[in-house]
N, C-alpha and C positions, 0 to 999 in steps of 0.2 A: 504492501499497500505506502502513495506515496505520502508526503507532506503539501499539506493546504499553500496554497502560492499565498504570503503573507505582503499584500500593495499599500499599505498601512504607509502614510513618510517616513516613520521613523525606521524603515524598510528599505527607503532609497537609497543608494550609494549615490555622492555628488562626485562630479567631477572638479577634477580642476577648476574649469572654466565653469563650473557652478560654486564651486566654491569661493569664487572671486568674482564677482559683481563686480560690473560697471558701471560707470555715472548714467546712461545709454537705460539700466536695468531698469533705476532708481525712478521712482515716477515725479520725477521734478519737474513745474513751473516749465510750459517750454522755455521762457527767457531764461532761465537761472538754465537751464540746462544749454541753451547755446552760447552761455558769458562759459562753463565749463568748458564750453569743448570750447572755445576760442582763447581757452590759457593754456589748452594743451591737457586736461588734466585728463586723462581717462577711468584710471579705477583708485574709487573711493580708500580713506583708512580702514582696515577695521572698528573701530569706533566710529566715524559715513558711514557707513554699511550700514551695519548692528541699531542707528540713534536716526540715522533721514528715516526713516520708514517711521515709526515712531511719532518720532515730532509730525510731517503732515497727516496721521492720523487723528491728531488735536492734543496728543496727551503731553502732557509737560514731563521733562524727561532733566537728568542730575547726571552727565552721565565724567569722568575723566579715563582717563588714560596716558601712556608712557609718553 
């Protein structure tokens, strides 16, 4: 008998591309996205990748990074 397939989100193994989002992956306002692109930024820092979606969802945030 085979094991059932676990397709829950935690069962998904991320590829390196998925593990490191780009600014284009984040739901930034069009003008902010344009400004980020014009400045040449492509990948957010780990803290930016974690905190930007929370801020855009309207949550109050407090973050600390090295």
